BAFI-498537 format. One record per residue (C-alpha): y, z, x. Coordinates in nm, 3 decimals, always signed. Each point is the difference from the previous one (the first is absolute). Layout:
{yy: Y&zz: Z&xx: X}
...
This chain:
{yy: -3.789&zz: +18.224&xx: +6.745}
{yy: +0.366&zz: -0.053&xx: +0.086}
{yy: +0.283&zz: +0.168&xx: -0.186}
{yy: +0.165&zz: -0.193&xx: -0.280}
{yy: +0.297&zz: -0.212&xx: +0.097}
{yy: +0.336&zz: +0.029&xx: -0.174}
{yy: -0.075&zz: -0.318&xx: -0.194}
{yy: -0.335&zz: +0.141&xx: -0.111}
{yy: +0.161&zz: +0.325&xx: -0.109}
{yy: +0.259&zz: -0.195&xx: -0.197}
{yy: -0.273&zz: -0.209&xx: -0.160}
{yy: -0.194&zz: +0.314&xx: -0.092}
{yy: +0.305&zz: +0.143&xx: -0.174}
{yy: +0.059&zz: -0.325&xx: -0.187}
{yy: -0.362&zz: -0.016&xx: -0.112}
{yy: +0.002&zz: +0.361&xx: -0.114}
{yy: +0.323&zz: -0.041&xx: -0.196}
{yy: -0.126&zz: -0.319&xx: -0.165}
{yy: -0.330&zz: +0.167&xx: -0.095}
{yy: +0.173&zz: +0.301&xx: -0.154}
{yy: +0.198&zz: -0.229&xx: -0.229}
{yy: -0.320&zz: -0.155&xx: -0.137}
{yy: -0.088&zz: +0.242&xx: -0.279}
{yy: -0.369&zz: +0.090&xx: -0.005}
{yy: -0.078&zz: +0.311&xx: -0.206}
{yy: -0.371&zz: +0.063&xx: -0.043}
{yy: -0.150&zz: -0.261&xx: -0.229}
{yy: +0.282&zz: -0.252&xx: +0.052}
{yy: -0.051&zz: -0.100&xx: +0.363}
{yy: -0.012&zz: -0.378&xx: -0.057}
{yy: +0.348&zz: -0.079&xx: +0.144}
{yy: -0.067&zz: +0.208&xx: +0.312}
{yy: -0.352&zz: -0.138&xx: +0.039}
{yy: +0.132&zz: -0.357&xx: -0.012}
{yy: +0.279&zz: +0.087&xx: +0.247}
{yy: -0.240&zz: +0.148&xx: +0.255}
{yy: -0.246&zz: -0.284&xx: -0.050}
{yy: +0.276&zz: -0.254&xx: +0.065}
{yy: +0.110&zz: +0.177&xx: +0.320}
{yy: -0.354&zz: +0.012&xx: +0.138}
{yy: -0.069&zz: -0.364&xx: -0.080}
{yy: +0.325&zz: -0.100&xx: +0.170}
{yy: -0.142&zz: +0.166&xx: +0.314}
{yy: -0.308&zz: -0.222&xx: -0.025}
{yy: -0.243&zz: +0.255&xx: -0.147}
{yy: -0.246&zz: -0.058&xx: -0.281}
{yy: +0.048&zz: +0.260&xx: -0.272}
{yy: -0.258&zz: +0.088&xx: -0.264}
{yy: +0.087&zz: +0.183&xx: -0.321}
{yy: -0.291&zz: +0.169&xx: -0.174}
{yy: -0.057&zz: +0.022&xx: -0.374}
{yy: +0.030&zz: +0.378&xx: -0.024}
{yy: +0.331&zz: -0.004&xx: -0.188}
{yy: -0.152&zz: +0.041&xx: -0.346}
{yy: -0.225&zz: +0.283&xx: +0.118}
{yy: +0.286&zz: +0.176&xx: +0.178}
{yy: +0.243&zz: -0.053&xx: -0.287}
{yy: +0.231&zz: -0.234&xx: +0.192}
{yy: +0.135&zz: -0.350&xx: -0.045}
{yy: -0.105&zz: -0.074&xx: +0.359}
{yy: -0.298&zz: +0.056&xx: +0.228}
{yy: -0.043&zz: +0.135&xx: +0.352}
{yy: +0.089&zz: -0.228&xx: +0.292}
{yy: -0.215&zz: -0.049&xx: +0.310}
{yy: +0.107&zz: -0.205&xx: +0.303}
{yy: -0.138&zz: -0.033&xx: +0.351}
{yy: +0.146&zz: -0.077&xx: +0.341}
{yy: -0.295&zz: -0.068&xx: +0.234}
{yy: -0.017&zz: +0.131&xx: +0.355}
{yy: -0.162&zz: -0.126&xx: +0.321}
{yy: -0.266&zz: +0.270&xx: +0.018}
{yy: -0.132&zz: -0.046&xx: -0.352}
{yy: +0.076&zz: +0.367&xx: -0.073}
{yy: +0.243&zz: +0.101&xx: -0.273}
{yy: +0.179&zz: +0.307&xx: -0.131}
{yy: +0.121&zz: +0.056&xx: -0.355}
{yy: +0.361&zz: +0.071&xx: -0.095}
{yy: +0.060&zz: +0.099&xx: -0.363}
{yy: +0.302&zz: +0.077&xx: -0.218}
{yy: +0.068&zz: -0.006&xx: -0.373}
{yy: +0.244&zz: -0.229&xx: -0.181}
{yy: +0.091&zz: +0.217&xx: -0.298}
{yy: +0.262&zz: +0.272&xx: -0.039}
{yy: +0.057&zz: +0.277&xx: -0.249}
{yy: +0.202&zz: -0.107&xx: -0.309}
{yy: +0.359&zz: -0.104&xx: +0.062}
{yy: +0.284&zz: +0.176&xx: -0.181}
{yy: +0.275&zz: -0.228&xx: +0.127}
{yy: +0.074&zz: -0.306&xx: +0.216}
{yy: -0.089&zz: -0.006&xx: +0.370}
{yy: +0.273&zz: -0.090&xx: +0.247}
{yy: -0.104&zz: +0.099&xx: +0.353}
{yy: +0.279&zz: +0.118&xx: +0.232}
{yy: +0.000&zz: +0.160&xx: +0.344}
{yy: +0.156&zz: +0.348&xx: +0.003}
{yy: +0.019&zz: +0.194&xx: +0.328}
{yy: -0.271&zz: -0.215&xx: +0.153}
{yy: -0.243&zz: +0.028&xx: -0.292}
{yy: -0.070&zz: -0.207&xx: -0.310}
{yy: +0.106&zz: +0.125&xx: -0.343}
{yy: +0.044&zz: -0.142&xx: -0.348}
{yy: +0.367&zz: -0.028&xx: -0.091}
{yy: -0.100&zz: +0.086&xx: -0.360}
{yy: -0.154&zz: +0.319&xx: -0.135}
{yy: -0.355&zz: -0.134&xx: +0.007}
{yy: -0.292&zz: -0.035&xx: +0.238}
{yy: +0.025&zz: -0.223&xx: +0.304}
{yy: -0.366&zz: -0.096&xx: +0.007}
{yy: -0.072&zz: +0.089&xx: +0.363}
{yy: -0.329&zz: +0.136&xx: -0.137}
{yy: -0.163&zz: -0.228&xx: +0.089}
{yy: +0.221&zz: -0.299&xx: +0.081}
{yy: +0.092&zz: +0.144&xx: +0.339}
{yy: -0.366&zz: -0.043&xx: +0.094}
{yy: -0.023&zz: -0.345&xx: -0.160}
{yy: +0.304&zz: -0.115&xx: +0.198}
{yy: -0.143&zz: +0.130&xx: +0.330}
{yy: -0.332&zz: -0.175&xx: -0.065}
{yy: +0.177&zz: -0.326&xx: -0.076}
{yy: +0.215&zz: +0.015&xx: +0.312}
{yy: -0.295&zz: +0.092&xx: +0.222}
{yy: -0.182&zz: -0.302&xx: -0.139}
{yy: +0.306&zz: -0.218&xx: +0.055}
{yy: +0.014&zz: +0.104&xx: +0.367}
{yy: -0.373&zz: -0.060&xx: +0.057}
{yy: +0.007&zz: -0.334&xx: -0.183}
{yy: +0.282&zz: -0.125&xx: +0.225}
{yy: -0.191&zz: +0.056&xx: +0.324}
{yy: -0.161&zz: -0.294&xx: +0.177}
{yy: -0.336&zz: +0.173&xx: +0.034}
{yy: -0.174&zz: +0.202&xx: -0.271}
{yy: +0.009&zz: +0.379&xx: +0.046}
{yy: -0.293&zz: +0.167&xx: +0.172}
{yy: -0.097&zz: +0.182&xx: -0.321}
{yy: +0.040&zz: -0.163&xx: -0.340}
{yy: +0.165&zz: +0.163&xx: -0.300}
{yy: -0.108&zz: +0.023&xx: -0.362}
{yy: +0.292&zz: +0.061&xx: -0.234}
{yy: -0.072&zz: +0.158&xx: -0.337}
{yy: +0.274&zz: +0.051&xx: -0.261}
{yy: -0.112&zz: +0.191&xx: -0.309}
{yy: +0.144&zz: +0.044&xx: -0.349}
{yy: +0.025&zz: +0.303&xx: -0.230}
{yy: -0.025&zz: +0.256&xx: +0.280}
{yy: +0.247&zz: +0.232&xx: -0.172}
{yy: -0.230&zz: +0.027&xx: -0.303}
{yy: -0.316&zz: +0.151&xx: +0.149}
{yy: -0.065&zz: -0.272&xx: +0.264}
{yy: -0.127&zz: -0.238&xx: -0.266}
{yy: +0.053&zz: -0.315&xx: +0.207}
{yy: -0.181&zz: +0.136&xx: +0.304}
{yy: -0.286&zz: +0.125&xx: -0.217}
{yy: -0.040&zz: -0.346&xx: -0.152}
{yy: +0.002&zz: -0.176&xx: +0.338}
{yy: -0.333&zz: -0.122&xx: +0.139}
{yy: -0.011&zz: +0.170&xx: +0.340}
{yy: -0.296&zz: -0.219&xx: +0.093}
{yy: +0.249&zz: -0.277&xx: +0.077}
{yy: +0.135&zz: +0.193&xx: +0.300}
{yy: -0.122&zz: -0.073&xx: +0.351}
{yy: +0.189&zz: +0.284&xx: +0.174}
{yy: -0.203&zz: +0.305&xx: +0.106}
{yy: +0.308&zz: +0.220&xx: -0.051}
{yy: +0.362&zz: -0.021&xx: -0.103}
{yy: +0.328&zz: +0.171&xx: -0.075}
{yy: +0.154&zz: +0.057&xx: -0.343}
{yy: +0.376&zz: +0.046&xx: +0.021}
{yy: +0.105&zz: +0.246&xx: -0.269}
{yy: +0.081&zz: +0.342&xx: +0.141}
{yy: +0.339&zz: +0.174&xx: +0.003}
{yy: -0.024&zz: +0.173&xx: +0.336}
{yy: +0.136&zz: -0.041&xx: +0.354}
{yy: -0.078&zz: -0.338&xx: +0.155}
{yy: -0.327&zz: +0.016&xx: +0.192}
{yy: -0.174&zz: +0.254&xx: -0.221}
{yy: -0.337&zz: -0.113&xx: -0.137}
{yy: -0.181&zz: +0.132&xx: -0.308}
{yy: -0.375&zz: +0.012&xx: +0.055}
{yy: -0.119&zz: +0.151&xx: -0.328}
{yy: +0.053&zz: -0.104&xx: -0.358}
{yy: +0.177&zz: +0.243&xx: -0.234}
{yy: -0.138&zz: +0.112&xx: -0.334}
{yy: +0.193&zz: -0.090&xx: -0.312}
{yy: -0.035&zz: +0.158&xx: -0.344}
{yy: +0.189&zz: -0.135&xx: -0.299}
{yy: +0.038&zz: +0.191&xx: -0.326}
{yy: +0.099&zz: -0.172&xx: -0.322}
{yy: +0.048&zz: +0.234&xx: -0.296}
{yy: +0.081&zz: -0.061&xx: -0.366}
{yy: +0.143&zz: +0.300&xx: -0.183}
{yy: -0.022&zz: -0.012&xx: -0.378}
{yy: +0.230&zz: +0.209&xx: -0.219}
{yy: +0.103&zz: -0.031&xx: -0.364}
{yy: +0.281&zz: -0.220&xx: -0.126}
{yy: +0.268&zz: +0.137&xx: -0.232}
{yy: +0.361&zz: -0.074&xx: -0.092}
{yy: +0.207&zz: +0.173&xx: +0.266}
{yy: +0.303&zz: +0.047&xx: -0.227}
{yy: -0.172&zz: +0.118&xx: -0.318}
{yy: -0.331&zz: +0.169&xx: +0.086}
{yy: -0.033&zz: +0.039&xx: +0.379}
{yy: -0.210&zz: +0.315&xx: -0.053}
{yy: -0.276&zz: -0.220&xx: -0.142}
{yy: -0.023&zz: -0.195&xx: +0.323}
{yy: -0.152&zz: +0.063&xx: +0.339}
{yy: +0.184&zz: -0.174&xx: +0.282}
{yy: -0.233&zz: -0.182&xx: +0.240}
{yy: +0.290&zz: -0.041&xx: +0.245}
{yy: +0.069&zz: +0.374&xx: +0.002}
{yy: -0.369&zz: +0.068&xx: +0.059}
{yy: -0.003&zz: -0.248&xx: +0.288}
{yy: +0.310&zz: +0.160&xx: +0.149}
{yy: -0.164&zz: +0.345&xx: -0.010}
{yy: -0.312&zz: -0.142&xx: +0.164}
{yy: +0.199&zz: -0.172&xx: +0.274}
{yy: +0.208&zz: +0.310&xx: +0.070}
{yy: -0.323&zz: +0.195&xx: +0.055}
{yy: -0.142&zz: -0.254&xx: +0.246}
{yy: +0.041&zz: +0.049&xx: +0.377}
{yy: +0.185&zz: -0.309&xx: +0.118}
{yy: +0.129&zz: -0.133&xx: +0.330}
{yy: -0.174&zz: +0.097&xx: +0.323}
{yy: -0.293&zz: +0.228&xx: -0.081}
{yy: -0.127&zz: +0.037&xx: +0.357}
{yy: +0.033&zz: -0.191&xx: +0.330}
{yy: -0.231&zz: -0.274&xx: -0.128}
{yy: +0.050&zz: -0.008&xx: -0.377}
{yy: +0.284&zz: -0.094&xx: -0.232}
{yy: +0.031&zz: -0.023&xx: -0.380}
{yy: +0.245&zz: -0.185&xx: -0.221}
{yy: +0.060&zz: -0.083&xx: -0.364}
{yy: +0.129&zz: -0.356&xx: +0.014}
{yy: +0.055&zz: -0.112&xx: -0.360}
{yy: +0.037&zz: +0.162&xx: -0.342}
{yy: +0.061&zz: -0.182&xx: -0.327}
{yy: -0.015&zz: +0.088&xx: -0.366}
{yy: +0.172&zz: +0.020&xx: -0.334}
{yy: +0.128&zz: -0.263&xx: -0.240}
{yy: +0.350&zz: +0.110&xx: -0.101}
{yy: +0.245&zz: +0.287&xx: +0.042}
{yy: -0.050&zz: +0.120&xx: -0.360}
{yy: -0.380&zz: +0.021&xx: +0.027}
{yy: -0.195&zz: +0.284&xx: +0.160}
{yy: -0.210&zz: -0.200&xx: +0.252}
{yy: -0.369&zz: -0.021&xx: -0.082}
{yy: -0.115&zz: -0.162&xx: +0.325}
{yy: +0.091&zz: +0.031&xx: +0.366}
{yy: -0.163&zz: -0.162&xx: +0.302}
{yy: +0.031&zz: +0.098&xx: +0.364}
{yy: -0.137&zz: -0.123&xx: +0.327}
{yy: -0.037&zz: +0.206&xx: +0.314}
{yy: -0.169&zz: -0.037&xx: +0.337}
{yy: -0.135&zz: +0.223&xx: +0.273}
{yy: -0.065&zz: -0.169&xx: +0.335}
{yy: -0.160&zz: +0.192&xx: +0.286}
{yy: +0.002&zz: -0.108&xx: +0.365}
């Protein structure tokens, strides 16, 4: 495999920047799904979208496309289309040789960097006169950021590849993960007692205060070389003059 030309590198950057600007938080991947589908079809590939959107909780399904090879053998390349929720607009810019968002919000490189690479690899192979020796199956999943729901809903029996690579690992280029991590999610509802905070606060029991005490007692961050823990969201209360009766929190503990 030859190194990418300057034109191919430029095209990769353009594709990545364009992808990042197509908002696709988990559950709302339709614009990104249609964009990727259009790019693949413009390269001459047939693209199938499954019906797993409703099961995964998305407005779009997983995409599967194939580029056949001469040998009849194939490998799988997989990336996900969704990102974590956006808190601002995305305007990709190059800073000191790397891509950043000019606004205080995510860029979306997880996982659009992988999607862009897969598209540009396919573009290169599709332009060649002869098919590649080994064919490629391209799988783009939805709702990865919410417990891999798109991948779980996908019918793996459709795949012909005996093995493949899933691009979604923040590590030095060339490192390969060979084992699946374990993921525990904790959702807790703390119930207190409502009361008027300005007149009779002593009659109330603050669910938010109880949650705060519980969180402060939890070991968070890196617990050991293979395990981390995090409280990701906390919500509760109805108004500033009411002792909050309910509080909800979500936490996770992945282990390598």
